[in-house]
Backbone as numpy.savetxt, mean C-alpha at the origin, in Angstrom:
# Nx Ny Nz CAx CAy CAz Cx Cy Cz
-21.71 2.37 -20.86 -20.37 2.39 -20.49 -19.60 1.65 -21.90
-18.38 2.12 -22.01 -17.36 1.37 -23.23 -16.33 0.42 -21.91
-15.59 -0.19 -22.83 -14.77 -1.18 -22.24 -13.57 -0.32 -21.63
-13.16 0.40 -22.82 -12.14 1.57 -22.36 -12.26 2.38 -21.08
-13.76 3.19 -20.72 -14.37 3.72 -19.80 -14.22 2.93 -18.75
-14.56 1.80 -18.37 -14.31 0.78 -17.41 -12.76 0.71 -16.63
-12.03 0.49 -17.81 -10.51 0.60 -17.53 -10.09 1.33 -17.20
-10.32 2.62 -17.73 -9.82 4.09 -16.96 -10.36 4.19 -15.61
-11.48 3.98 -15.26 -12.25 3.95 -13.78 -11.21 3.31 -13.09
-11.31 1.85 -13.20 -10.37 1.12 -12.77 -8.72 1.70 -12.34
-8.35 1.98 -13.29 -6.71 2.47 -13.29 -6.74 3.42 -11.77
-7.87 4.29 -12.40 -8.20 5.78 -11.50 -8.09 5.04 -9.86
-8.95 4.39 -9.95 -8.97 3.74 -8.64 -7.92 2.93 -8.02
-7.39 2.37 -8.59 -6.18 1.42 -8.52 -5.28 2.29 -7.99
-4.74 3.54 -8.56 -3.81 4.78 -8.29 -4.11 5.07 -7.14
-5.34 5.71 -6.62 -5.50 6.34 -5.55 -5.76 5.43 -4.35
-5.88 4.15 -4.56 -5.42 3.33 -3.29 -4.29 3.30 -3.37
-3.40 2.80 -4.18 -2.10 2.77 -4.06 -1.70 4.33 -3.55
-1.80 5.28 -3.59 -1.29 6.36 -3.13 -1.72 6.56 -1.61
-3.51 6.21 -1.30 -3.63 6.55 0.11 -2.65 5.70 0.83
-2.52 4.43 0.73 -1.79 3.40 1.59 -0.26 3.88 1.61
-0.21 4.67 0.32 1.65 5.23 0.49 1.87 6.06 1.63
0.85 7.22 1.42 0.78 7.84 2.21 0.69 7.54 3.72
-0.41 6.54 3.87 -0.82 6.09 5.23 0.84 5.82 5.57
1.42 4.94 5.03 2.71 4.24 5.60 3.40 5.46 5.90
3.63 6.46 5.01 4.65 7.43 5.46 4.54 8.30 6.63
3.16 8.51 6.91 2.33 9.10 7.89 2.73 8.32 9.34
2.44 7.29 9.11 2.86 5.95 10.20 4.60 6.50 10.54
4.96 5.76 9.81 6.58 6.10 9.68 7.49 7.27 10.24
6.92 8.01 10.00 7.05 9.64 10.44 6.72 9.86 11.97
5.72 9.19 12.01 5.37 9.15 13.63 5.84 8.52 14.53
6.81 7.26 13.83 7.22 6.16 14.70 6.29 5.19 15.04
5.08 4.78 14.54 4.32 3.72 14.76 4.56 2.61 13.90
3.46 1.75 14.28 3.54 0.32 13.72 2.70 0.24 12.68
2.53 -0.82 11.89 1.46 -1.40 11.04 0.97 -2.59 11.68
0.21 -3.14 11.39 -0.27 -4.29 11.95 -1.09 -5.11 10.44
-0.65 -6.30 10.07 -0.97 -6.97 8.91 -1.30 -8.36 9.63
-1.77 -8.97 8.88 -2.13 -10.80 9.16 -1.17 -11.42 8.10
-0.89 -12.33 8.95 0.02 -13.32 8.25 -0.73 -14.62 7.55
0.58 -15.69 7.12 -0.50 -16.55 5.92 -1.37 -16.93 7.00
-1.43 -17.20 8.16 -2.55 -17.64 8.69 -3.54 -17.13 9.19
-3.77 -15.89 8.99 -4.70 -14.79 9.30 -4.33 -14.28 10.82
-3.45 -14.73 11.56 -2.93 -13.75 12.85 -2.14 -12.63 12.33
-2.63 -11.89 13.44 -2.03 -10.09 13.49 -0.49 -10.30 13.52
0.36 -9.55 12.82 1.58 -9.59 12.59 1.66 -8.02 12.38
2.70 -7.37 13.48 2.76 -6.29 13.91 4.59 -5.70 13.29
4.48 -4.82 12.64 5.85 -4.43 11.87 5.92 -3.36 11.75
6.93 -2.37 12.23 7.46 -1.15 12.23 7.13 -0.36 11.33
6.44 0.74 10.92 5.73 1.27 9.66 6.84 1.61 8.88
8.01 2.33 9.50 9.24 2.65 8.41 9.61 1.11 7.74
9.66 -0.10 8.28 9.93 -1.27 7.73 9.02 -1.28 6.62
7.64 -1.13 6.76 6.72 -1.39 6.17 7.22 -0.84 5.02
7.22 0.72 4.96 7.12 1.71 4.58 8.32 1.26 3.25
9.52 0.73 3.39 11.08 0.15 2.92 10.31 -1.00 1.76
9.98 -1.66 2.61 9.31 -3.05 2.04 8.71 -2.95 0.42
7.70 -2.02 1.03 6.15 -1.24 0.34 7.00 -0.72 -1.32
7.94 0.30 -0.98 8.76 0.87 -1.85 10.11 0.21 -2.56
10.68 -0.91 -1.80 11.23 -1.58 -2.79 10.60 -2.75 -3.82
9.05 -3.20 -3.37 8.52 -3.94 -4.02 7.66 -2.87 -5.29
7.34 -1.60 -5.15 6.83 -0.79 -6.20 8.18 -0.69 -7.61
9.29 -0.14 -6.94 10.26 -0.35 -7.75 10.72 -1.43 -8.66
10.35 -2.64 -8.47 11.07 -3.90 -8.55 9.66 -4.06 -10.28
8.73 -3.73 -9.95 7.45 -3.69 -10.70 7.94 -2.69 -12.42
9.26 -1.58 -12.00 9.14 -0.71 -13.01 10.42 -1.00 -13.54
């Protein structure tokens, strides 16, 4: 497998994970559910999915 093939596969996996995570946030936001994340100390932090989705989308748009 060439280096370019590895990069292509990596990019496909990364985009698939990104899409899957975004769909999860959208689905949970539509249902009014929460997301649970770990804070900087490893402790659980509960965030409304709508808030998490908004934050995620703003971070994604900052990259472009």
